[in-house]
N, C-alpha and C positions, 0 to 999 in steps of 0.2 A: 657372341655375347657382347653386346654395348655396354662401355663402361665410360665414365668421366671422371678424370682426376681433377679433382679441386685446387686451383692453384693458391697460393699462400694468401694473396690480398682479393681473390675472387666472393664475390657474393654468391649464395645459393641460389638466386635468381638466374643469373647467367650461366651457372652448371645447368639448372634444370632446362634452359633454353637449348644449349648445347645438345644434351641428350635428348629432347625432344626430337631435336632436327636431326640426330643421328639415327634416331628411331624410324622416323619416317623414311629417312633416306635406305637405309637398310630394308625396307618394307615388312617390319615385324607385326606391324599392326594388320595390314590387309592379309598375311596369313593367319593370323589369329582368328580374323573374321570369316577368312573364307574355311577354315577347321571346325568352326563352334558348331556346326550344323553339317548332318548327312546331305550329301551331295548326290543326288540321282544321277544317274549316267546321260539323260537327257540335258541337264541342268550343265552339267560338266562341257558335254558338247556344245550349247548353246555360250556358254563363257569362253571357251575357248575361240570359237567362228567370230565372237564380237571382238576378243582382242586382237585375232587376226585381221579383220577390217580397220580397227584403229590402228594396226600397226603399217597395214599398206596404205591407210589414208596419209600418216605422217612421213612416209620416206619420201 
């Protein structure tokens, strides 16, 4: 679970910015989007192939 503790003289805007950064770094939104709809086995296979291609390309 992502948490942000507000400092004494810290504004809400900076805390919200830190929270958004932590959420994107943890990949929480990507998981939520992926599980929003049912994914057929074919779609799952395509997604994994694309991820493997992307991984090979950047190594």
